[in-house]
ChimeraX commands (.cxc) that place a marker at each C-alpha (Angstrom):
marker #1 position -45.59,-3.15,-59.51 radius 0.5
marker #1 position -46.43,0.50,-58.94 radius 0.5
marker #1 position -44.22,3.12,-57.36 radius 0.5
marker #1 position -46.15,4.63,-54.42 radius 0.5
marker #1 position -43.95,7.76,-54.30 radius 0.5
marker #1 position -45.42,9.15,-57.53 radius 0.5
marker #1 position -49.07,10.14,-57.73 radius 0.5
marker #1 position -51.05,8.65,-60.60 radius 0.5
marker #1 position -54.21,9.87,-62.16 radius 0.5
marker #1 position -57.01,7.94,-63.82 radius 0.5
marker #1 position -57.42,8.27,-67.55 radius 0.5
marker #1 position -60.35,7.28,-69.68 radius 0.5
marker #1 position -60.21,3.79,-71.08 radius 0.5
marker #1 position -62.55,1.42,-72.92 radius 0.5
marker #1 position -65.44,0.02,-70.84 radius 0.5
marker #1 position -64.41,-2.82,-68.61 radius 0.5
marker #1 position -60.74,-1.76,-68.45 radius 0.5
marker #1 position -59.00,0.52,-66.01 radius 0.5
marker #1 position -55.89,2.39,-66.95 radius 0.5
marker #1 position -53.69,4.80,-65.16 radius 0.5
marker #1 position -51.52,7.49,-66.62 radius 0.5
marker #1 position -47.79,7.31,-66.10 radius 0.5
marker #1 position -46.67,8.71,-62.77 radius 0.5
marker #1 position -46.31,12.49,-62.69 radius 0.5
marker #1 position -43.11,13.70,-61.15 radius 0.5
marker #1 position -42.90,16.61,-58.83 radius 0.5
marker #1 position -39.73,18.51,-58.13 radius 0.5
marker #1 position -37.35,20.31,-60.41 radius 0.5
marker #1 position -38.34,21.76,-63.73 radius 0.5
marker #1 position -35.37,20.60,-65.81 radius 0.5
marker #1 position -36.47,22.56,-68.85 radius 0.5
marker #1 position -36.28,25.71,-66.78 radius 0.5
marker #1 position -32.88,24.60,-65.46 radius 0.5
marker #1 position -31.60,24.54,-69.05 radius 0.5
marker #1 position -31.76,28.35,-68.89 radius 0.5
marker #1 position -29.35,28.39,-65.94 radius 0.5
marker #1 position -26.30,30.49,-66.88 radius 0.5
marker #1 position -23.97,27.77,-65.55 radius 0.5
marker #1 position -25.59,25.15,-67.76 radius 0.5
marker #1 position -25.46,27.47,-70.77 radius 0.5
marker #1 position -21.77,28.13,-70.15 radius 0.5
marker #1 position -21.07,24.42,-69.77 radius 0.5
marker #1 position -22.74,23.70,-73.13 radius 0.5
marker #1 position -20.88,26.59,-74.79 radius 0.5
marker #1 position -17.50,25.41,-73.52 radius 0.5
marker #1 position -18.16,21.84,-74.57 radius 0.5
marker #1 position -19.35,22.75,-78.03 radius 0.5
marker #1 position -16.60,25.28,-78.67 radius 0.5
marker #1 position -14.06,22.52,-78.04 radius 0.5
marker #1 position -15.75,19.46,-79.54 radius 0.5
marker #1 position -17.15,20.84,-82.79 radius 0.5
marker #1 position -13.90,22.29,-84.21 radius 0.5
marker #1 position -11.93,19.21,-83.18 radius 0.5
marker #1 position -14.52,16.96,-84.77 radius 0.5
marker #1 position -14.42,18.94,-88.04 radius 0.5
marker #1 position -10.59,18.80,-88.02 radius 0.5
marker #1 position -10.51,15.05,-87.49 radius 0.5
marker #1 position -13.16,14.32,-90.12 radius 0.5
marker #1 position -11.32,16.42,-92.70 radius 0.5
marker #1 position -8.06,14.70,-91.82 radius 0.5
marker #1 position -9.69,11.23,-91.95 radius 0.5
marker #1 position -11.48,11.76,-95.28 radius 0.5
marker #1 position -8.32,13.26,-96.79 radius 0.5
marker #1 position -6.52,10.06,-95.85 radius 0.5
marker #1 position -9.29,7.90,-97.34 radius 0.5
marker #1 position -9.40,9.93,-100.57 radius 0.5
marker #1 position -5.62,9.81,-100.91 radius 0.5
marker #1 position -5.66,6.05,-100.35 radius 0.5
marker #1 position -8.37,5.61,-102.97 radius 0.5
marker #1 position -7.14,7.98,-105.68 radius 0.5
marker #1 position -3.47,8.84,-105.10 radius 0.5
marker #1 position -1.88,5.39,-105.23 radius 0.5
marker #1 position 1.48,6.63,-106.49 radius 0.5
marker #1 position 1.75,9.27,-103.77 radius 0.5
marker #1 position 0.74,6.84,-101.00 radius 0.5
marker #1 position 3.20,4.23,-102.30 radius 0.5
marker #1 position 6.12,6.67,-102.20 radius 0.5
marker #1 position 8.84,5.04,-100.11 radius 0.5
marker #1 position 10.04,7.00,-97.09 radius 0.5
marker #1 position 12.61,4.55,-95.71 radius 0.5
marker #1 position 12.87,0.85,-96.37 radius 0.5
marker #1 position 9.44,-0.69,-96.88 radius 0.5
marker #1 position 7.72,2.16,-95.03 radius 0.5
marker #1 position 5.77,4.40,-97.39 radius 0.5
marker #1 position 3.70,7.57,-97.08 radius 0.5
marker #1 position 0.44,5.59,-96.80 radius 0.5
marker #1 position 1.68,3.65,-93.77 radius 0.5
marker #1 position 2.88,6.84,-92.07 radius 0.5
marker #1 position -0.43,8.62,-92.70 radius 0.5
marker #1 position -2.36,5.57,-91.48 radius 0.5
marker #1 position -0.24,5.44,-88.32 radius 0.5
marker #1 position -0.90,9.19,-88.01 radius 0.5
marker #1 position -4.63,8.44,-87.81 radius 0.5
marker #1 position -4.07,6.34,-84.67 radius 0.5
marker #1 position -1.73,8.90,-83.13 radius 0.5
marker #1 position -4.22,11.69,-83.83 radius 0.5
marker #1 position -7.01,9.73,-82.17 radius 0.5
marker #1 position -4.98,9.26,-78.98 radius 0.5
marker #1 position -3.89,12.92,-78.97 radius 0.5
marker #1 position -7.49,14.10,-79.41 radius 0.5
marker #1 position -8.63,11.82,-76.59 radius 0.5
marker #1 position -5.92,13.00,-74.20 radius 0.5
marker #1 position -6.57,16.62,-75.11 radius 0.5
marker #1 position -10.30,16.26,-74.51 radius 0.5
marker #1 position -9.79,14.56,-71.14 radius 0.5
marker #1 position -7.41,17.33,-70.06 radius 0.5
marker #1 position -9.84,20.01,-71.27 radius 0.5
marker #1 position -12.77,18.36,-69.53 radius 0.5
marker #1 position -10.87,18.05,-66.26 radius 0.5
marker #1 position -9.86,21.70,-66.31 radius 0.5
marker #1 position -12.81,23.50,-67.91 radius 0.5
marker #1 position -15.91,21.29,-67.87 radius 0.5
marker #1 position -15.78,19.26,-64.67 radius 0.5
marker #1 position -15.70,22.26,-62.28 radius 0.5
marker #1 position -18.82,23.70,-63.92 radius 0.5
marker #1 position -20.51,20.33,-63.97 radius 0.5
marker #1 position -19.78,19.82,-60.27 radius 0.5
marker #1 position -21.14,23.24,-59.45 radius 0.5
marker #1 position -24.30,22.55,-61.49 radius 0.5
marker #1 position -24.76,19.14,-59.87 radius 0.5
marker #1 position -24.41,20.55,-56.38 radius 0.5
marker #1 position -26.94,23.28,-57.17 radius 0.5
marker #1 position -29.44,20.80,-58.64 radius 0.5
marker #1 position -29.01,18.37,-55.72 radius 0.5
marker #1 position -29.62,21.19,-53.27 radius 0.5
marker #1 position -32.77,22.23,-55.15 radius 0.5
marker #1 position -33.92,18.58,-55.40 radius 0.5
marker #1 position -33.56,18.01,-51.68 radius 0.5
marker #1 position -35.39,21.25,-50.93 radius 0.5
marker #1 position -38.31,20.24,-53.19 radius 0.5
marker link #1:1,2 radius 0.2
marker link #1:2,3 radius 0.2
marker link #1:3,4 radius 0.2
marker link #1:4,5 radius 0.2
marker link #1:5,6 radius 0.2
marker link #1:6,7 radius 0.2
marker link #1:7,8 radius 0.2
marker link #1:8,9 radius 0.2
marker link #1:9,10 radius 0.2
marker link #1:10,11 radius 0.2
marker link #1:11,12 radius 0.2
marker link #1:12,13 radius 0.2
marker link #1:13,14 radius 0.2
marker link #1:14,15 radius 0.2
marker link #1:15,16 radius 0.2
marker link #1:16,17 radius 0.2
marker link #1:17,18 radius 0.2
marker link #1:18,19 radius 0.2
marker link #1:19,20 radius 0.2
marker link #1:20,21 radius 0.2
marker link #1:21,22 radius 0.2
marker link #1:22,23 radius 0.2
marker link #1:23,24 radius 0.2
marker link #1:24,25 radius 0.2
marker link #1:25,26 radius 0.2
marker link #1:26,27 radius 0.2
marker link #1:27,28 radius 0.2
marker link #1:28,29 radius 0.2
marker link #1:29,30 radius 0.2
marker link #1:30,31 radius 0.2
marker link #1:31,32 radius 0.2
marker link #1:32,33 radius 0.2
marker link #1:33,34 radius 0.2
marker link #1:34,35 radius 0.2
marker link #1:35,36 radius 0.2
marker link #1:36,37 radius 0.2
marker link #1:37,38 radius 0.2
marker link #1:38,39 radius 0.2
marker link #1:39,40 radius 0.2
marker link #1:40,41 radius 0.2
marker link #1:41,42 radius 0.2
marker link #1:42,43 radius 0.2
marker link #1:43,44 radius 0.2
marker link #1:44,45 radius 0.2
marker link #1:45,46 radius 0.2
marker link #1:46,47 radius 0.2
marker link #1:47,48 radius 0.2
marker link #1:48,49 radius 0.2
marker link #1:49,50 radius 0.2
marker link #1:50,51 radius 0.2
marker link #1:51,52 radius 0.2
marker link #1:52,53 radius 0.2
marker link #1:53,54 radius 0.2
marker link #1:54,55 radius 0.2
marker link #1:55,56 radius 0.2
marker link #1:56,57 radius 0.2
marker link #1:57,58 radius 0.2
marker link #1:58,59 radius 0.2
marker link #1:59,60 radius 0.2
marker link #1:60,61 radius 0.2
marker link #1:61,62 radius 0.2
marker link #1:62,63 radius 0.2
marker link #1:63,64 radius 0.2
marker link #1:64,65 radius 0.2
marker link #1:65,66 radius 0.2
marker link #1:66,67 radius 0.2
marker link #1:67,68 radius 0.2
marker link #1:68,69 radius 0.2
marker link #1:69,70 radius 0.2
marker link #1:70,71 radius 0.2
marker link #1:71,72 radius 0.2
marker link #1:72,73 radius 0.2
marker link #1:73,74 radius 0.2
marker link #1:74,75 radius 0.2
marker link #1:75,76 radius 0.2
marker link #1:76,77 radius 0.2
marker link #1:77,78 radius 0.2
marker link #1:78,79 radius 0.2
marker link #1:79,80 radius 0.2
marker link #1:80,81 radius 0.2
marker link #1:81,82 radius 0.2
marker link #1:82,83 radius 0.2
marker link #1:83,84 radius 0.2
marker link #1:84,85 radius 0.2
marker link #1:85,86 radius 0.2
marker link #1:86,87 radius 0.2
marker link #1:87,88 radius 0.2
marker link #1:88,89 radius 0.2
marker link #1:89,90 radius 0.2
marker link #1:90,91 radius 0.2
marker link #1:91,92 radius 0.2
marker link #1:92,93 radius 0.2
marker link #1:93,94 radius 0.2
marker link #1:94,95 radius 0.2
marker link #1:95,96 radius 0.2
marker link #1:96,97 radius 0.2
marker link #1:97,98 radius 0.2
marker link #1:98,99 radius 0.2
marker link #1:99,100 radius 0.2
marker link #1:100,101 radius 0.2
marker link #1:101,102 radius 0.2
marker link #1:102,103 radius 0.2
marker link #1:103,104 radius 0.2
marker link #1:104,105 radius 0.2
marker link #1:105,106 radius 0.2
marker link #1:106,107 radius 0.2
marker link #1:107,108 radius 0.2
marker link #1:108,109 radius 0.2
marker link #1:109,110 radius 0.2
marker link #1:110,111 radius 0.2
marker link #1:111,112 radius 0.2
marker link #1:112,113 radius 0.2
marker link #1:113,114 radius 0.2
marker link #1:114,115 radius 0.2
marker link #1:115,116 radius 0.2
marker link #1:116,117 radius 0.2
marker link #1:117,118 radius 0.2
marker link #1:118,119 radius 0.2
marker link #1:119,120 radius 0.2
marker link #1:120,121 radius 0.2
marker link #1:121,122 radius 0.2
marker link #1:122,123 radius 0.2
marker link #1:123,124 radius 0.2
marker link #1:124,125 radius 0.2
marker link #1:125,126 radius 0.2
marker link #1:126,127 radius 0.2
marker link #1:127,128 radius 0.2
marker link #1:128,129 radius 0.2
marker link #1:129,130 radius 0.2
view
């Protein structure tokens, strides 16, 4: 089934066969839109938050794994009752994951979503004008 809203052009094909090129889209040049200062700022804000937090979590995670693999005596140190350092650090991994998630959601709501909404409105206006 072909989409009549997109023009197609004939391409050369072996004798006896007809082929058409994929539909060509008209409208916005999204590669040019990547140079939009709002889009650049959105990417900068996102990366400046996500990359450091990712590095922090990976260092924290691998430190836990390395300690669990090579520092058995340290991880088995009792803290209270049958709870030891390894269990507390393992629980800390879950807590850290939830904290990072909540922090990112808060950051995105405050700093990313307004820019994304502005960018979307601008692109929708340009798309409807095209």
